[in-house]
Every structure is written in structure tokens, then in C-alpha cells.
N, C-alpha and C positions, 0 to 999 in steps of 0.2 A: 970530751968525746971527739972522736975523729969525724972528718967530713962524711965518710961513708956511713958511719953510725948515725949522724944527724939526718942524712938523707933517708936512711931506713926508718928512723923514728917518724919523720914527716910522712913517708909513704904509708906506714902502719896507721898513723893517726887519720890520714885521708880515708883509708879503708874502713876504719872504725866509724867514721862519719857516714860513709856509704851504707854500711851495714845498719846503722841506726835509722837512716831514711827508709831502707828496704823493710826493716822491722815495723816501722810506723805504717807503711803502705800495706803490709800484710795484715796488721791489726785492723786497719780500716776495712780491708776486704773481708776479714773474718766477721766483723760486726755486720756488714751488709748481708753476707750470706746467712748469718743467724736470723736476721730480721726477715729475710725472705722465706726461710724454713718455717718460721712462726706464722707468717701470712698463709703459707700453703696448708699448714696444719689446722688453721681456723677457717679454711674453705676458700681461699683466694683462687682466682682463675689462674692456672699455670701459665697461660699465654701472657697475662698481665705481669706475672712475676718475671717471666723471661724478658719482657720489654723493660721492666725496671732494671734487671741485671745488665742488659745491653747498654742501657743509658748510664748506669752508675759505675760499672766495673771496667777495668782495662780490657781491651778487645781480646787479648790473648787468654785472659781468664774466662771470658764468656765463651770463646771458641772451645777451650778445653772442657768446659762444662757441657756444652752442646754435644760434643763428640761422645760423651759418656751416657747420653740419654736417648730418648726416642728419636729415630731417624726422621719422623714427621716434623718434630720441632727443629731438627737440624736443617731440614730443607728450608724452613722459614727464616733462618738466620742470615741467609745470603743477602747481600745488599742488592736492591733492585738496580738494573741497568739504567743509566741515564737515558731518558727518552726525550728527544727534542720536542718542543711545543708544536702542535699542529699549525700549519700556515694557512 
């Protein structure tokens, strides 16, 4: 195999590894989302479910979810501004 062919094989194998890691992360996210759907269906408080999602999922996933739901919940996802301690 030529040097360029070996480089291409190495690059493709690296991409396969990255795809496997992404696939694993997406499977993890899917399991967490399904668990929270079940909690909601059995009567869990939506705010507690959102808190769990914020804690457990990547920030981009949480923000994407919030953008698709009630604007009231969306307003609650903003991080509070850091307030200095009173002196």
C-alpha cells in the first residue's frame, strides 16, 4: 500500500473511532431521555425532570430541548448571574 493509502486508512480508522464515541454518547442521551419521559408519564414534576436533564445531559442538548418547549421553562434555564457576597 502506498504512503497516501496508509494515511487514508489511518484517517478513516480515526473517524470510525470518533463515530463510535459519538454513537455511545447518543445512546446514553437516548436512555436518559426515555427515563425522564417515563418519570413524566407517572406524574413527576416537570421542573424536577428539567433539573435532572440539566444536570445529566450536555448543555447543548438541554438548550435544544428547552427551545422546543414552554417559554416559561425556557426562562428558568438561564444561569443566574454571579452576585458578590454582601459585605
